[in-house]
C-alpha positions as CSV (number, residue, x, y, z in Angstrom):
1,X,-9.0,-22.2,1.8
2,X,-6.8,-25.3,2.5
3,X,-4.3,-24.8,5.5
4,X,-1.3,-25.7,3.2
5,X,-2.5,-23.4,0.9
6,X,-2.4,-20.4,3.3
7,X,0.4,-21.3,4.5
8,X,2.2,-20.9,1.3
9,X,0.6,-17.9,0.2
10,X,1.4,-16.3,3.5
11,X,5.1,-17.2,3.1
12,X,5.1,-16.0,-0.5
13,X,3.5,-12.7,0.6
14,X,6.7,-12.4,3.2
15,X,9.6,-13.7,0.7
16,X,8.5,-11.2,-2.1
17,X,8.4,-8.2,0.3
18,X,12.1,-9.5,1.7
19,X,13.3,-9.9,-1.7
20,X,12.5,-6.3,-3.1
21,X,13.8,-4.7,0.7
22,X,16.7,-6.5,0.1
23,X,17.8,-6.3,-3.3
24,X,19.7,-3.9,-5.0
25,X,19.3,-4.6,-8.9
26,X,16.0,-3.5,-10.2
27,X,14.8,-7.0,-11.5
28,X,14.9,-8.8,-8.2
29,X,13.4,-5.5,-7.2
30,X,10.4,-6.0,-9.7
31,X,10.4,-10.0,-9.0
32,X,9.6,-9.4,-5.6
33,X,6.6,-7.1,-6.5
34,X,5.4,-9.5,-8.6
35,X,5.8,-12.1,-5.9
36,X,4.1,-9.7,-3.0
37,X,1.3,-9.4,-5.7
38,X,0.1,-13.0,-7.1
39,X,0.5,-14.3,-3.1
40,X,-2.1,-11.6,-1.8
41,X,-4.7,-11.7,-4.9
42,X,-6.1,-15.3,-3.8
43,X,-6.1,-13.9,-0.1
44,X,-8.3,-11.1,-1.4
45,X,-10.6,-13.4,-3.3
46,X,-10.9,-16.4,-0.9
47,X,-14.4,-15.6,-0.5
48,X,-15.7,-16.3,-3.4
49,X,-17.9,-12.9,-3.2
50,X,-18.6,-11.0,-6.0
51,X,-17.2,-8.2,-4.7
52,X,-14.1,-9.7,-3.0
53,X,-13.6,-11.5,-6.9
54,X,-13.9,-7.7,-8.3
55,X,-11.3,-6.3,-5.3
56,X,-9.0,-8.8,-6.6
57,X,-9.3,-7.7,-10.4
58,X,-9.0,-4.0,-9.5
59,X,-6.0,-4.9,-7.7
60,X,-4.3,-6.8,-9.9
61,X,-5.1,-4.8,-12.6
62,X,-3.4,-1.6,-10.7
63,X,-0.7,-3.4,-9.2
64,X,0.5,-5.3,-12.7
65,X,0.1,-1.6,-14.3
66,X,2.5,0.1,-11.6
67,X,4.8,-2.8,-12.1
68,X,5.5,-2.5,-16.0
69,X,6.1,1.0,-15.5
70,X,8.7,0.5,-12.9
71,X,10.0,-2.3,-15.1
72,X,9.8,0.5,-18.2
73,X,11.4,3.0,-16.1
74,X,14.3,0.4,-14.7
75,X,14.7,-0.6,-18.5
76,X,15.3,3.4,-19.5
77,X,17.7,4.2,-17.0
78,X,20.1,0.8,-17.8
79,X,19.9,2.2,-21.3
80,X,21.0,5.4,-20.5
81,X,23.4,4.6,-17.6
82,X,24.5,1.0,-18.6
83,X,23.6,-0.3,-15.1
84,X,20.4,-1.9,-13.0
85,X,21.9,-0.2,-9.3
86,X,19.0,0.8,-7.7
87,X,21.1,3.4,-6.2
88,X,21.9,4.4,-9.1
89,X,18.8,6.0,-10.7
90,X,19.8,9.0,-13.3
91,X,17.7,9.4,-16.2
92,X,14.9,12.3,-15.6
93,X,11.8,10.4,-17.2
94,X,12.6,7.0,-15.4
95,X,12.8,8.9,-12.5
96,X,10.1,10.7,-13.1
97,X,8.0,7.5,-14.0
98,X,9.5,5.5,-11.2
99,X,7.7,7.7,-8.6
100,X,4.4,7.6,-10.4
101,X,4.8,3.8,-10.7
102,X,5.5,3.9,-6.8
103,X,2.9,5.9,-6.0
104,X,0.1,3.6,-7.9
105,X,1.3,0.8,-5.8
106,X,1.3,2.5,-2.5
107,X,-2.2,4.3,-3.4
108,X,-1.2,8.2,-3.5
109,X,-3.4,10.4,-5.2
110,X,-4.7,10.6,-8.1
111,X,-3.9,7.1,-8.3
112,X,-5.5,6.1,-5.4
113,X,-9.0,5.1,-6.8
114,X,-8.3,2.0,-6.7
115,X,-7.8,1.3,-2.6
116,X,-10.9,2.0,-1.2
117,X,-12.7,-0.1,-3.8
118,X,-10.2,-2.8,-3.1
119,X,-10.2,-2.6,0.9
120,X,-14.2,-2.7,1.1
121,X,-14.7,-5.8,-1.0
122,X,-11.6,-7.6,1.2
123,X,-12.1,-8.8,5.1
124,X,-11.1,-7.0,7.9
125,X,-8.0,-9.5,8.4
126,X,-7.0,-8.7,4.2
127,X,-7.3,-5.2,4.6
128,X,-5.1,-5.1,7.5
129,X,-2.5,-6.9,5.0
130,X,-3.2,-3.9,2.4
131,X,-2.5,-1.4,4.2
132,X,0.1,-2.6,6.6
133,X,2.0,-5.6,4.9
134,X,1.6,-4.8,1.1
135,X,3.1,-0.8,1.6
136,X,6.6,-1.9,3.0
137,X,7.7,-3.3,-0.3
138,X,7.4,0.3,-2.5
139,X,8.2,1.9,0.3
140,X,11.5,0.5,0.9
141,X,12.4,1.4,-2.8
142,X,10.6,4.8,-1.9
143,X,13.1,5.2,0.7
144,X,16.1,3.8,-1.1
145,X,15.4,6.2,-4.2
146,X,14.6,9.2,-2.1
147,X,17.0,11.6,-3.2
148,X,17.2,10.4,-6.9
149,X,13.0,10.4,-7.3
150,X,11.5,13.3,-8.7
151,X,10.8,15.4,-6.0
152,X,8.2,18.2,-7.4
153,X,5.8,15.2,-8.3
154,X,6.6,13.4,-5.1
155,X,5.3,16.5,-3.3
156,X,2.5,17.2,-5.7
157,X,0.6,13.9,-5.4
158,X,1.8,13.6,-1.6
159,X,-0.2,17.1,-1.1
160,X,-3.2,16.0,-3.4
161,X,-2.9,12.7,-1.4
162,X,-3.4,14.4,1.9
163,X,-6.0,16.5,0.7
164,X,-8.1,13.4,-1.0
165,X,-7.9,11.5,2.0
166,X,-8.9,14.2,4.4
167,X,-11.7,15.0,2.5
168,X,-13.0,11.6,1.2
169,X,-13.7,10.0,3.9
170,X,-15.7,12.7,5.4
171,X,-19.1,11.5,4.2
172,X,-18.6,7.6,4.2
173,X,-20.2,5.4,7.0
174,X,-18.3,2.0,5.7
175,X,-15.3,2.2,8.0
176,X,-12.9,-0.2,5.6
177,X,-13.5,2.8,3.1
178,X,-12.7,5.3,6.0
179,X,-9.8,3.2,7.0
180,X,-8.5,3.8,3.1
181,X,-8.9,7.3,2.7
182,X,-6.8,7.9,6.2
183,X,-4.2,5.5,4.3
184,X,-4.1,7.9,1.5
185,X,-3.9,10.8,3.6
186,X,-1.1,9.0,6.0
187,X,0.9,8.2,2.8
188,X,0.6,11.8,1.4
189,X,1.8,12.2,4.6
190,X,4.9,9.9,3.9
191,X,5.5,11.2,0.6
192,X,5.8,14.8,1.3
193,X,8.3,14.4,4.6
194,X,10.3,11.9,2.4
195,X,11.4,14.8,0.2
196,X,12.7,16.1,2.9
197,X,14.4,13.8,5.2
198,X,13.8,9.9,4.5
199,X,14.4,9.0,8.7
200,X,11.3,11.0,9.7
201,X,9.1,9.4,6.6
202,X,10.5,6.1,8.2
203,X,9.2,6.8,11.8
204,X,5.9,8.2,9.8
205,X,5.7,4.8,8.6
206,X,6.4,2.7,11.8
207,X,3.9,4.9,13.7
208,X,1.5,4.5,10.8
209,X,1.7,0.6,11.4
210,X,1.2,0.7,15.2
211,X,-1.6,2.5,14.9
212,X,-3.4,0.9,11.9
213,X,-2.7,-2.7,13.1
214,X,-4.3,-2.2,17.0
215,X,-7.2,-0.3,15.3
216,X,-7.9,-3.2,13.1
217,X,-7.6,-6.0,14.9
218,X,-10.1,-4.3,17.9
219,X,-12.5,-3.7,14.7
220,X,-12.1,-7.4,13.8
221,X,-12.5,-8.6,17.4
222,X,-15.6,-6.7,17.5
223,X,-17.7,-7.4,14.6
224,X,-17.6,-3.8,13.8
225,X,-18.1,-2.9,9.8
226,X,-19.9,0.8,9.3
227,X,-19.8,4.0,11.9
228,X,-23.0,2.9,13.1
229,X,-22.0,-0.4,14.4
230,X,-19.2,1.6,16.6
231,X,-22.3,3.2,19.1
232,X,-23.1,-0.4,19.7
233,X,-20.0,-1.6,20.8
234,X,-19.7,-0.6,24.3
235,X,-22.6,-3.1,24.8
236,X,-20.7,-5.7,23.8
237,X,-17.3,-4.6,24.3
238,X,-17.2,-1.8,27.0
239,X,-13.6,-1.8,27.7
240,X,-12.8,-2.1,23.4
241,X,-15.4,0.8,22.8
242,X,-12.8,3.9,24.2
243,X,-9.8,2.5,22.4
244,X,-11.4,1.8,19.0
């Protein structure tokens, strides 16, 4: 992939997230999410490996379904209330559908199955983008609608994510899948906390990104892909081994 195309995709990725985070209109937020999704797909499949192509296809199908649910819930809310403001989500069915759609975007259980597979088919650099930057736009919408979202649905999905993320990573040898299940568990805690305080959930998200980024960068630097590789890290990178 040429540097110009890479620059355009990264710029589109950043623009889509910023549009969603800055918008108060459902259609603008939806457009930002779609731009964000379409920009990451060539980045995932740039290696032209069958696993990468499969990962990008799974990512596209899941994100497209979630975006369709967001658009459907916003249309239902507009029909019921006569306005498209994100801050005035009043229809109960639209609240539940939006909560499920954002949970699917984030990778909360039981809609989490795409995340380990997509991460396993992606490179570590792309995986870092997926578990950090790609969570910002859906989390921004969740933080904006935290007092209007379906609290019961969010709490149940959050609690299930904590259990699935904790147990799912126990029997994995591939570090990308371990990181994926770790991400599911952390997002479960955020979803559970957000029903009580959106400020605490934002702090949790910030801490998660600050911890995940150096961890992934250290794995990229040491070319570590499995738990077995971790045992030999000290021979090549003695200072990096205890940090990892």
